[in-house]
C-alpha positions as a Python dict, from the first residue, in 0.01 Angstrom:
ca = {
    (1, 'M'): (0, 0, 0),
    (2, 'G'): (-243, 126, -265),
    (3, 'W'): (-256, -210, -440),
    (4, 'L'): (-369, -373, -116),
    (5, 'F'): (-674, -147, -100),
    (6, 'R'): (-747, -194, -469),
    (7, 'N'): (-717, -569, -426),
    (8, 'Y'): (-949, -571, -125),
    (9, 'F'): (-1224, -364, -290),
    (10, 'S'): (-1198, -563, -612),
    (11, 'N'): (-1239, -888, -420),
    (12, 'R'): (-1522, -735, -220),
    (13, 'S'): (-1721, -678, -539),
    (14, 'L'): (-1629, -1020, -673),
    (15, 'F'): (-1773, -1211, -378),
    (16, 'Y'): (-2079, -993, -330),
    (17, 'N'): (-2162, -1008, -702),
    (18, 'L'): (-2135, -1387, -704),
    (19, 'F'): (-2354, -1414, -395),
    (20, 'D'): (-2610, -1187, -562),
    (21, 'E'): (-2605, -1405, -873),
    (22, 'G'): (-2643, -1728, -675),
    (23, 'A'): (-2927, -1598, -459),
    (24, 'K'): (-3112, -1455, -761),
    (25, 'N'): (-3071, -1784, -948),
    (26, 'A'): (-3219, -1982, -658),
    (27, 'A'): (-3510, -1736, -627),
    (28, 'V'): (-3587, -1762, -999),
    (29, 'M'): (-3586, -2141, -970),
    (30, 'A'): (-3829, -2122, -677),
    (31, 'G'): (-4055, -1891, -877),
    (32, 'L'): (-4055, -2136, -1168),
    (33, 'L'): (-4148, -2418, -929),
    (34, 'V'): (-4451, -2217, -814),
    (35, 'T'): (-4550, -2161, -1177),
    (36, 'A'): (-4512, -2534, -1250),
    (37, 'V'): (-4737, -2654, -966),
    (38, 'N'): (-5004, -2403, -1068),
    (39, 'T'): (-4994, -2488, -1441),
    (40, 'D'): (-5250, -2723, -1592),
    (41, 'D'): (-5074, -2770, -1925),
    (42, 'A'): (-4836, -3070, -1912),
    (43, 'A'): (-4619, -2942, -2199),
    (44, 'D'): (-4573, -2605, -2027),
    (45, 'R'): (-4481, -2783, -1704),
    (46, 'E'): (-4222, -2996, -1880),
    (47, 'A'): (-4060, -2685, -2029),
    (48, 'I'): (-4051, -2524, -1684),
    (49, 'F'): (-3890, -2833, -1528),
    (50, 'K'): (-3623, -2835, -1799),
    (51, 'H'): (-3556, -2465, -1737),
    (52, 'I'): (-3514, -2536, -1365),
    (53, 'D'): (-3263, -2808, -1458),
    (54, 'K'): (-3056, -2557, -1660),
    (55, 'L'): (-3064, -2302, -1380),
    (56, 'E'): (-2945, -2562, -1128),
    (57, 'N'): (-2638, -2617, -1346),
    (58, 'A'): (-2586, -2240, -1360),
    (59, 'G'): (-2605, -2230, -980),
    (60, 'D'): (-2339, -2499, -955),
    (61, 'D'): (-2112, -2285, -1176),
    (62, 'I'): (-2161, -1981, -953),
    (63, 'T'): (-2080, -2183, -640),
    (64, 'H'): (-1770, -2323, -811),
    (65, 'K'): (-1653, -1970, -895),
    (66, 'I'): (-1689, -1870, -528),
    (67, 'Y'): (-1483, -2169, -415),
    (68, 'L'): (-1216, -2096, -679),
    (69, 'A'): (-1200, -1733, -566),
    (70, 'L'): (-1153, -1846, -206),
    (71, 'D'): (-850, -2048, -315),
    (72, 'K'): (-693, -1755, -502),
    (73, 'V'): (-789, -1446, -303),
    (74, 'I'): (-593, -1329, 1),
    (75, 'F'): (-824, -1053, 125),
    (76, 'T'): (-1193, -1142, 156),
    (77, 'P'): (-1474, -903, 261),
    (78, 'I'): (-1627, -1167, 491),
    (79, 'N'): (-1473, -1441, 703),
    (80, 'R'): (-1358, -1716, 466),
    (81, 'G'): (-1546, -1986, 653),
    (82, 'N'): (-1867, -1781, 641),
    (83, 'I'): (-1827, -1731, 266),
    (84, 'H'): (-1793, -2106, 215),
    (85, 'V'): (-2094, -2187, 433),
    (86, 'L'): (-2321, -1926, 272),
    (87, 'A'): (-2223, -2034, -80),
    (88, 'S'): (-2297, -2395, 12),
    (89, 'C'): (-2633, -2304, 168),
    (90, 'I'): (-2749, -2106, -136),
    (91, 'D'): (-2642, -2393, -359),
    (92, 'D'): (-2840, -2634, -137),
    (93, 'V'): (-3155, -2425, -187),
    (94, 'A'): (-3113, -2451, -564),
    (95, 'D'): (-3038, -2824, -541),
    (96, 'T'): (-3346, -2904, -334),
    (97, 'V'): (-3577, -2698, -558),
    (98, 'H'): (-3428, -2892, -849),
    (99, 'E'): (-3484, -3220, -663),
    (100, 'A'): (-3851, -3138, -599),
    (101, 'S'): (-3915, -3040, -960),
    (102, 'G'): (-3724, -3346, -1081),
    (103, 'R'): (-3940, -3579, -877),
    (104, 'M'): (-4258, -3414, -1005),
    (105, 'Y'): (-4132, -3462, -1361),
    (106, 'L'): (-4004, -3818, -1321),
    (107, 'Y'): (-4318, -3933, -1137),
    (108, 'N'): (-4534, -3775, -1409),
    (109, 'I'): (-4744, -3587, -1156),
    (110, 'N'): (-5056, -3427, -1305),
    (111, 'E'): (-5251, -3350, -990),
    (112, 'F'): (-5086, -3087, -774),
    (113, 'V'): (-5250, -3093, -435),
    (114, 'T'): (-5285, -2785, -216),
    (115, 'P'): (-4988, -2866, 15),
    (116, 'F'): (-4757, -2878, -290),
    (117, 'K'): (-4871, -2530, -390),
    (118, 'E'): (-4856, -2391, -38),
    (119, 'I'): (-4505, -2516, 38),
    (120, 'A'): (-4378, -2414, -307),
    (121, 'A'): (-4510, -2062, -239),
    (122, 'L'): (-4322, -2056, 93),
    (123, 'I'): (-4002, -2169, -81),
    (124, 'E'): (-4034, -1878, -322),
    (125, 'K'): (-4103, -1628, -41),
    (126, 'A'): (-3804, -1757, 159),
    (127, 'S'): (-3579, -1751, -148),
    (128, 'L'): (-3673, -1391, -222),
    (129, 'E'): (-3586, -1297, 137),
    (130, 'I'): (-3250, -1472, 99),
    (131, 'E'): (-3189, -1271, -217),
    (132, 'K'): (-3286, -948, -37),
    (133, 'A'): (-3058, -1021, 262),
    (134, 'V'): (-2767, -1119, 37),
    (135, 'N'): (-2805, -796, -163),
    (136, 'L'): (-2783, -602, 166),
    (137, 'L'): (-2456, -763, 278),
    (138, 'R'): (-2253, -501, 95),
    (139, 'V'): (-2440, -221, 276),
    (140, 'P'): (-2316, -206, 639),
    (141, 'N'): (-2597, 17, 769),
    (142, 'K'): (-2868, -222, 645),
    (143, 'V'): (-2795, -501, 894),
    (144, 'E'): (-3134, -466, 1061),
    (145, 'L'): (-3319, -500, 730),
    (146, 'A'): (-3120, -811, 643),
    (147, 'S'): (-3189, -953, 991),
    (148, 'A'): (-3562, -893, 937),
    (149, 'S'): (-3544, -1104, 621),
    (150, 'C'): (-3375, -1385, 815),
    (151, 'K'): (-3655, -1373, 1073),
    (152, 'L'): (-3918, -1399, 797),
    (153, 'I'): (-3743, -1702, 650),
    (154, 'K'): (-3766, -1879, 986),
    (155, 'D'): (-4137, -1794, 1003),
    (156, 'Y'): (-4186, -1947, 659),
    (157, 'E'): (-4000, -2259, 770),
    (158, 'R'): (-4234, -2299, 1069),
    (159, 'Q'): (-4538, -2255, 845),
    (160, 'S'): (-4399, -2516, 607),
    (161, 'D'): (-4346, -2764, 891),
    (162, 'H'): (-4711, -2729, 989),
    (163, 'I'): (-4835, -2783, 632),
    (164, 'Y'): (-4595, -3072, 572),
    (165, 'Y'): (-4681, -3277, 881),
    (166, 'H'): (-5055, -3232, 831),
    (167, 'A'): (-5024, -3326, 463),
    (168, 'V'): (-4825, -3642, 539),
    (169, 'A'): (-5070, -3745, 812),
    (170, 'E'): (-5361, -3696, 575),
    (171, 'L'): (-5182, -3886, 301),
    (172, 'F'): (-5124, -4192, 520),
    (173, 'A'): (-5479, -4175, 657),
    (174, 'N'): (-5660, -4150, 324),
    (175, 'E'): (-5443, -4268, 34),
    (176, 'K'): (-5514, -4630, -65),
    (177, 'D'): (-5273, -4657, -360),
    (178, 'P'): (-4925, -4736, -215),
    (179, 'I'): (-4738, -4615, -525),
    (180, 'H'): (-4929, -4288, -524),
    (181, 'L'): (-4857, -4253, -153),
    (182, 'I'): (-4483, -4303, -202),
    (183, 'K'): (-4466, -4053, -489),
    (184, 'Y'): (-4651, -3781, -303),
    (185, 'R'): (-4467, -3848, 22),
    (186, 'E'): (-4130, -3807, -154),
    (187, 'I'): (-4234, -3487, -326),
    (188, 'L'): (-4360, -3342, 2),
    (189, 'S'): (-4028, -3440, 160),
    (190, 'S'): (-3831, -3263, -116),
    (191, 'L'): (-4042, -2949, -84),
    (192, 'E'): (-4004, -2943, 293),
    (193, 'N'): (-3631, -3002, 256),
    (194, 'A'): (-3605, -2696, 30),
    (195, 'V'): (-3764, -2476, 297),
    (196, 'N'): (-3525, -2621, 556),
    (197, 'R'): (-3232, -2530, 330),
    (198, 'C'): (-3365, -2174, 311),
    (199, 'K'): (-3361, -2168, 691),
    (200, 'N'): (-3000, -2292, 688),
    (201, 'A'): (-2913, -2004, 453),
    (202, 'S'): (-3074, -1759, 697),
    (203, 'D'): (-2859, -1904, 977),
    (204, 'A'): (-2548, -1855, 763),
    (205, 'L'): (-2652, -1498, 687),
    (206, 'E'): (-2712, -1423, 1056),
    (207, 'A'): (-2362, -1546, 1140),
    (208, 'I'): (-2224, -1293, 891),
    (209, 'L'): (-2453, -1012, 1011),
    (210, 'I'): (-2340, -1058, 1372),
    (211, 'N'): (-1984, -978, 1267),
    (212, 'M'): (-2102, -669, 1077),
    (213, 'H'): (-2246, -499, 1389),
}
């Protein structure tokens, strides 16, 4: 019987550690995106975008390790379906941050308008709350703190919606260059999508927290 308990607690650390790594990686990527959109030096921005690209690959590796562990492990600390969904949601946050930075790089954007900076800041704030909530999963008596982080993420998503729709409306009303319009519209869409993915992660976290009450 002892090996069952050892196995369970070992697997508990395995999954929680991987979630911590994945959430931290996504938050670092979001922080780098904020730095990029507030940097005037093109060479510095390019280096940041390349760093984000490397971290996205690292995030994929972490997600893959979680999926492999699910295939091998019998006893999991959280419902298996919830583990899969949360891992996927955290990976989606990293992917969408990577997509936004990739479009900025490929489109050779040099002018970073206020909505880019505002939504990027909200992505970072939401990502940090995801990281905080994920870190609290292993602490049963911290459910309320983790729930508070999920609530903040949803607030950030609502703020982002407001900024996004106003920015797109202004873009279509005032931008005369169709190529410029398309580029900025797609970047805004990627940024907004990243915030939406943060909200999806908060939903996945709440599903886990409900079962921890």
